[in-house]
N, C-alpha and C positions, 0 to 999 in steps of 0.2 A: 504494500500500500504506500502511496506517496505521502510525504509529510504534508500536512495541511489539507488533505483530501477529506471531503465530507460526503455523506450519503447523497447529497444533492448533485455531486459530480459523477455519480455512478449510474449504470444501466444494469439491471438484473436479468439474467437469463432464466426463463421458465421453461421447463421441458413439456408442460402441458398447458393448454389455454383454459381459462375459466369461461371463455365465451368463444363461439365459433368465429374465426377470421379466415376468410377463404383464400385471399391472394397474397403471394410473396411480395414483400416490400421492394425487393430488388428486381426479380424477373417477371412478376405478375402471374406466375403459374399457381395452381391450387396447392397450398402447403400440405394439406392432408394426404396427398398422393405420394409424399416423400417422407423424410425423417425430420419433421418440423421442429423449430424452436421459436419461442416467443420472447420478446423483450418487454420489460416493464420498467418504469421509473421508480417503482417502490417494490420492496420484497413481497412477493405474493400478491401483488396488485394486478389490475387488469392489463393485458398486453397492449402496448402502444405501437408495436410493429411485429412482424412475423417473417420468417425466412424458411425456405424449403429445407435447408440444412446449413451446416457451418460454411460450406463453399459459397453459398449465396450471401451469407453474412459477411464473409471475408471479401468477396467481390464488391459488395456495397460499401464497406469501409474503405477499400482502395479507390473506388470510383468517386466517392464523395470526399476523398482526402481527409478522412476523419482522424487519422493517426498522426498527422503533421502537427508537430509541436506538443505532443502528448507525453514525451519522456519526462520522468521525474528529475533525473540528473543525467547529464551527458557532457563530456568534453572530448576534444579530438585526441587526447592522450589515452583514452580508455579503449 
């Protein structure tokens, strides 16, 4: 965990949805036909997005450039 990180900074992965959500946030295909995972802004909360599998989640993170600047600590010497 990063120093100074709060629950407000996190997204929680839910393996099952508490409500039916049909389409993948990234590719638009029905998530139930694959190995779905659901994301929530609170632990055990309602899903705010869903993905077919970790591949679609990873592609979404890359395409939206969500990991840029997210390192806790980094220096060129490391």
